[in-house]
N, C-alpha and C positions, 0 to 999 in steps of 0.2 A: 295332454288328454292322460286320464286316470280310471281303470276300472274300479270296481268295488267287488271283490272275489268270495267274499264271508263276511261275515261276523259274528260278535258273542256281546252276549249281553249280562252282565255283572251287577250283584247288589249288595254292598256294606254295609254292617250297621257300626260305626266310629261313637265311642265316648268322647263327650267333649271335657277339656280339663276344668271348667266351671261351669255353673249354672249361670246359664245366659236369659235372662228377662230382659223383654220388648210390650210394648203396648197388646201385642197378639197373645201373650203366656210366657210360660217358662219353658225352656230348652236345654236337656242335659246329655243329649246324643244327636248325632246323624247319619238320617240312611241315604246312602251314597248310589245310585245308581251310574253305574260305568258303562260306557259303550268302546268297544273296538272293532274298524275298521279294518279289512285286509287287503290287500293290493301289492302288484308287482314287487313282495318282496317286504316289503313295510308294514308295520299299522299306525294306523291314526288312532288315540283316544281320546273323548270326550266324555263330559261330567254333566248330571242332569243336575238340574238346582229346585226343580219340583218337589212341594213339600208334601206328607204324608195326609192332611187336610189340606184345602183350601182357603188360607189364612192369606197368605202374599197375596197371590191374582188365584185364579179359577181352577187351573190345573193340578193334578194330583199325581204320586206316585203311580197307583193304582191304574192311571188311566194312563198315563202316559206309557207303562210298560205295555199296558194291552195294545197302543197304537203302534207304536215300533213293533212287537210281534206281528199286527193280523195288517198294517196298512203302510207304513211308510219304509219300511226295511224291505217288502216284497216290492214296493215302487223301484228303489235303487239296485237291491243285488244284482249281481252279474251285468250292469249296465254301465257304460263308459259314460263321462263327461267330459266336457272339453276344461272345465276349471269348477270350483267348488258354486261358485253364482250362478251356472248353468244346472248342478244339483239345488242349489236353493228355490229355482225359477221351478225345477220339478215339482216341488214339493207347494210350490205358491198357490195349488189350487186347493189345500185344502184349508179351511180355515177356522184363526186361533189355533190353539196347540202348540204356541211359539215354542214353548222350553221344549217341548218333546221333537218338534223338527228343530230345533238347535243342536241337539243332540247329534244328527244326523249331520246335519252341516258344517259345526266344528269339528267332528273327528274328521270331516273330510278335509278340509284344510288342513287337519295335522297331517294325513296322510299323503295330499297333493305336498305340500312343504318339505317333507322328509323324504317323499320321490326325486323334487326337486334339488335340495341337500340344502333347501337356504333355510336361518330361521322363520317361525312365524310372522313375528313383525315387523320383517323387513317385507315378506309378500302383502302384508297388510298395507304397507306403505309407512310403517313408524320408522322413529330417528334417534330413539335413545336405547344406550348400552344400560340404562340404570332408572328405576321413576321413583316419584316421590308417595311415600305410603304414610297414610295417617291410621288412626283406629276406632275402632268402634266398640263402646262399653256399653252392656247392660245394667239396667237398672238396680240397685244398690239398695242394701237392707236401710241405710240411714243418708245423711248428707255429710255425714264425717265419713263412713265407707267411703261415698262416691269421690271425696278429694284425697282418700289416699288412693284408690286405686287412678284416677287421674295420674298423682303424684309420681306412682311408679311406670307410668308408661310415659310419661313427658323425662324422665330421670333417661328412658329408653332411647329417646330420641325422635320417637313419632312428630311428624311433623304436621298432624293435625287431630286433633281432640273430638270424640264425635259422639254427644250423649243420647242416648235413648230415651225417650218423657213421653208422657202419658198424663191427661186429665189429672189434676190432683200430684203429680208430681214432675214439675216442671219450673216453675217459676224460683224456687225454694231451693232445688241444687244446682241451678246454672247460676245463682247468683253465689252460692258459696264458690265455684269453682272459680268463677271469673275474680273473686276478692282474692282469693290464693293462689291464682296464678294470670294476674291483667293483661299478659301478654303474648299468650298462646294463640294458634288458631283454632276458636270454638267454633262447632255445631251442637246442633239440635236433628233428630231424628223423630217424629211423630208418628211415622207408620201409619197415617190416614185417621188417628186417634179421635181429630176434632172435626167441627163445624162450625159455620160462621157465627153461630151465638158464643162461640169462644172466641172472637176476635178481641174482645179486652184484654184478654190472658195472653193470645199471643202477641200483643201489640207490646206488653212487658217485656217480652223477651227482647224487645228493640233498643234496650237499655245497657245490652250486655254484650255490644261488638260483636256478634255472630256473623260468620263467614256467610251463613245460609240457615234457613229452616227447611228442614226438608219434608216433604208428604206430609204435610198436616191437616190436609183434606181428605177426602173418599178416594181411593184408589182408583176408581173409573171416571172422577170429575180433570175438567178443565176451566168454567167456566165460574164457579165459584171462586177457584184460586185467584185467575183474574181480580175480582171481587177484593179478595181477601191482600191480595199482592198493591191493590191500591191506596190500603189503609195502612200498609206498615215499611218501614225506611230498611227495615231484615229484608235480601232477597231470597222467595224461595226457591227450593231445589223442586225439582218434577223427578220424580220415580216412579211410584206403579202405573202413575195415570200417563206413563208413555211407555208403549207399545209398539212404535213404527219412527220411522223419521216424518212419516204425515202428521202424527199425533205430537210429535217435537213443535214441525211446523207451526199445528194449529195453535199448542201450547206458548211458543213464543210471540207469534202472531197478535192474540188475544195479550199478552202480558200477564200470563200466569206464574211467570216465574221468569227468574235469571239466569238458572242454572240449569244444568240436566245430568242426574244419575244415571250413566249408562250401562246396566247390566245387558251383556250378551246374549243370555239367554233369555233374557226378559222379552227380547227386542225379535228372537228369532233365529239368533247365529251374527257371525262376523260381517257379512256380507251387510245384512242392516244397520248391525250395532257403526259400520263406517258410515253409511248413509247418514244415520242418527249424527254423528260426531259432524260430517260436514255441513249438516243444514244447522245445528246449532255456531259452528265458525259462523258461517253464512251471519248470522244475527248477529254474534259477538257474545255470544254466550259461552262461559266455560261451562267443559266436563269434566267430569271424573268418575271413576271405574269402582262401580258397588259392588257389595261381597253377599254371600249366601250361605256363610261358612262351608266355603269349599273346600275339601281335598286338597293335594296337591295339581292334582288333574286341572281341574277348574280354575283352582289359583295361578296356575301356567298358562292357561288362557289368558285370562283378566292382566297378567304383566304382561304379555307381548301385546295384546290389545293397549296397553296404557301406554305403549309409545308413541301412538298418534300422538301430530301437534299440537291439538287443541286438548288435551289430558293437562290442563296443565295447574288443575288442582289436588292435591293427595287423593288418593283414592285407598278403599278397604281392603286392601293387599297386603296385609299385616304379615308379620312372620308366623308362618304355620306351624310352630312349636308353643306357639300362645293357646292353637286348640286341639292340638293331637299328641298324646304317648306317640304314638307310632302311625304314619300316615301311609297311605298306596302309594306313594312312589319314591324310589329309591335315593334320588336328590334332596338336599335339603335348601328348601324355600325361605332363606332369613335374610329380615332386614339391618342395616346398619346403619346408625345415625341417621334414620329417616327414607334410608334410602333400600330399594328392590331391586338388585342386580337381576336382570335381565337374563333366564337359563339360555345357556350357550346349546350350539348343535342345529341340526337341522328339527324343522316342526318347534313344536312345542320345549322342548330341549329336555325333558325330563322323562324316566322310564316306571312302567309301572310297573311293583314289586308283585311279582305274578308266584311267588311263595306266601308271602302272607295275605296275598286278595285268596287266593284257592284257599287258606286256612280257613280266612274267617266269612268267606262267602254265602249270603242268604239264595242266593241263585246265580247258575251259572248257564247261560243256555247258547247253543252252536244256530248261525243260520247259512244259508248258502242257497245261492237261486235256482 
């Protein structure tokens, strides 16, 4: 049993160390909402992964902040819960807005784990002390630049290279990378940029021995993905279109793909992420943990989730130093030879850098029952 006594809502803006281009557009900074829950003399922290505009899914930072202030936090402040799944159920009557609800649920998992004095991964059922990591590389100016950036990350030991693609920037860069690196584990991510009319172009990617093609079709589609999968030899990986364990079950039953990208916030928190993991495992479909350019808080949550047994493909939990000159946590989350150590200690095992966050925060609010 744990009680949520008070909460803090913080928003910081972190400049990226590089220009990150996907089919959505170009990103040079990340606005990071943070939620801190207090109870029993400890605190649990989570990170929101929604964006300024509804590009990845339908949620936005402005909408999430409003719901946290006016709806979700009033529902849990001053209340006691048997465990984080009970809190998850308490918010279950609200439709959608899974990323906003996940902020409350994930902070509650961290809080509960810290009160129990155990690592979050252990509490979730994880079994590893380190997890395999890959890297997600944005669209580059040309094929030469693409091969160069892949080379740098292969030399750093990353165990999977993922290239962002879009119509008009797909077959050529993938061919160039595969010719330069015939043996690496290579994947591509379309972020919903294609339709079934592009089947021929996507089928051309079969020639390059990809581990999977991630979310080529619409963000809310499972049916067309099943049609496309039947025309390709490369497995499809479902990302945006899986918002729950039920979505995972339907997609795998339809044959919409053979791999699932689990993003804990996208599905509403750790409880549902674990259910997605279990459903995929029952279908014999491997899962991996996707990233949303998280700061150290969200990255630590992702690392702990990735210790579950069916996370058998390298995830997007690459070194934090790739992204930020200064992170929001005191610890360093750095991969060595493609392995990311699981942060040690209770909960997520990372500590919010209060001095830095207070100095750069654009929003600092406190809530009590």
